[in-house]
C-alpha positions as CSV (number, residue, x, y, z in Angstrom):
1,M,0.2,0.4,0.1
2,E,1.2,3.6,-0.7
3,F,-0.8,7.0,0.3
4,K,0.4,10.6,-0.2
5,I,-1.1,13.6,1.9
6,E,-1.9,16.6,-0.6
7,D,-2.3,19.6,2.0
8,R,-2.7,22.3,-0.7
9,H,-6.1,22.4,-0.8
10,E,-8.0,25.5,1.9
11,K,-10.5,23.1,2.9
12,Y,-9.1,20.2,3.3
13,L,-6.8,17.5,3.1
14,K,-6.7,14.7,0.5
15,L,-5.2,11.2,1.0
16,I,-4.8,9.2,-2.2
17,V,-4.3,5.3,-1.6
18,C,-2.8,2.8,-4.1
19,G,-2.4,-0.7,-3.9
20,V,-4.2,-3.3,-1.7
21,F,-4.2,-2.1,2.0
22,N,-4.7,-3.8,5.4
23,K,-5.4,-2.5,8.8
24,N,-1.8,-1.8,9.8
25,G,-1.3,0.1,6.4
26,L,-4.9,2.4,7.1
27,I,-3.5,2.8,10.9
28,H,-0.3,4.1,9.3
29,A,-2.1,6.4,7.0
30,I,-4.8,7.8,9.8
31,S,-1.4,8.5,12.0
32,E,0.1,10.5,9.7
33,T,-3.1,12.2,8.8
34,M,-4.0,13.1,12.1
35,N,-0.5,14.7,13.1
36,H,-0.4,16.6,10.3
37,P,-0.2,20.4,11.3
38,D,-3.5,21.3,9.3
39,Y,-5.7,18.4,10.4
40,A,-8.0,20.2,13.0
41,H,-9.1,23.2,10.5
42,K,-9.1,21.1,7.3
43,H,-11.2,18.2,6.5
44,S,-10.3,15.1,5.1
45,Y,-10.6,13.6,1.8
46,W,-9.9,10.1,1.3
47,D,-9.8,9.0,-2.2
48,F,-9.6,4.9,-2.4
49,T,-10.3,4.8,-6.2
50,Q,-6.6,3.6,-7.2
51,A,-6.7,0.8,-3.9
52,T,-8.6,-2.2,-2.9
53,M,-9.4,-2.9,0.6
54,S,-8.6,-6.2,2.6
55,M,-9.7,-6.1,6.0
56,S,-11.9,-8.2,8.3
57,I,-14.6,-6.7,10.7
58,Y,-12.5,-6.7,13.8
59,D,-9.9,-4.8,11.6
60,L,-12.8,-1.9,11.0
61,K,-13.6,-2.2,14.7
62,E,-9.7,-1.7,15.6
63,I,-10.0,1.0,13.1
64,V,-12.9,2.8,14.7
65,G,-10.8,2.6,18.0
66,I,-8.2,4.5,16.5
67,F,-10.2,7.4,15.5
68,R,-12.1,7.4,18.8
69,L,-8.9,8.4,20.1
70,Y,-8.7,11.5,18.4
71,K,-9.7,14.3,21.5
72,P,-10.2,17.9,19.2
73,D,-9.3,21.2,21.2
74,T,-12.4,22.5,20.1
75,E,-15.7,21.4,19.4
76,N,-15.2,23.3,15.9
77,F,-13.1,21.1,14.1
78,A,-13.0,20.0,10.7
79,N,-15.1,17.4,11.3
80,R,-15.9,15.9,7.5
81,V,-14.4,12.7,6.1
82,A,-15.2,12.3,2.7
83,I,-14.5,8.9,1.4
84,L,-14.0,8.5,-2.7
85,I,-14.3,4.7,-3.7
86,S,-15.0,2.4,-6.9
87,G,-15.1,-1.4,-6.7
88,E,-17.9,-3.7,-4.9
89,L,-15.5,-4.7,-2.8
90,N,-14.6,-1.5,-1.5
91,N,-18.3,-0.5,-1.3
92,A,-19.2,-3.6,0.7
93,I,-16.5,-3.0,3.1
94,L,-17.6,0.7,3.8
95,K,-21.1,-0.5,4.4
96,I,-20.3,-2.0,7.4
97,F,-17.9,0.2,8.9
98,I,-19.7,3.7,8.2
99,P,-22.5,2.9,11.2
100,M,-19.7,1.8,13.0
101,T,-18.6,5.4,13.5
102,K,-21.8,7.0,14.5
103,L,-20.6,8.0,17.7
104,L,-17.7,9.3,16.8
105,P,-17.3,13.3,16.9
106,F,-16.5,12.9,12.7
107,R,-18.9,13.0,9.9
108,F,-17.6,10.3,7.6
109,Q,-19.4,9.9,4.4
110,V,-18.8,7.3,1.3
111,F,-19.0,8.6,-2.7
112,T,-18.3,7.3,-5.9
113,K,-18.1,10.7,-7.5
114,E,-15.9,13.4,-7.0
115,E,-18.2,15.8,-7.6
116,D,-20.2,15.2,-4.5
117,V,-17.1,14.7,-2.6
118,M,-16.7,18.4,-3.0
119,N,-20.1,19.5,-2.5
120,F,-19.6,17.6,0.7
121,L,-16.2,19.3,2.0
122,L,-17.2,22.4,0.8
123,G,-20.5,22.5,2.5
124,K,-22.3,23.2,-0.8
């Protein structure tokens, strides 16, 4: 799995993920993103269109636990997380993941079109 973080956007950090990724790779990417100096005031855009997920339900629960550890300094932090996907496997995994995140201080949403991602992140 490979990923890169683009931080040139004013409203969001874009994480582009490529290849087959698993729990450990995703935990590393989450850590890098959450430690980015702009994380608290920029939403997150995770682009998985060039990636295939390989995770179990237990892996997903652990990922949710990682997000649960994030404690924003303010109630008004950038809490939108847009996930752009392609493929049936990715879609099936995220249909399990999204309901698991309901109690987190984030608003996770899955998209198949970049236009919808922009509308969500930019509040249109």
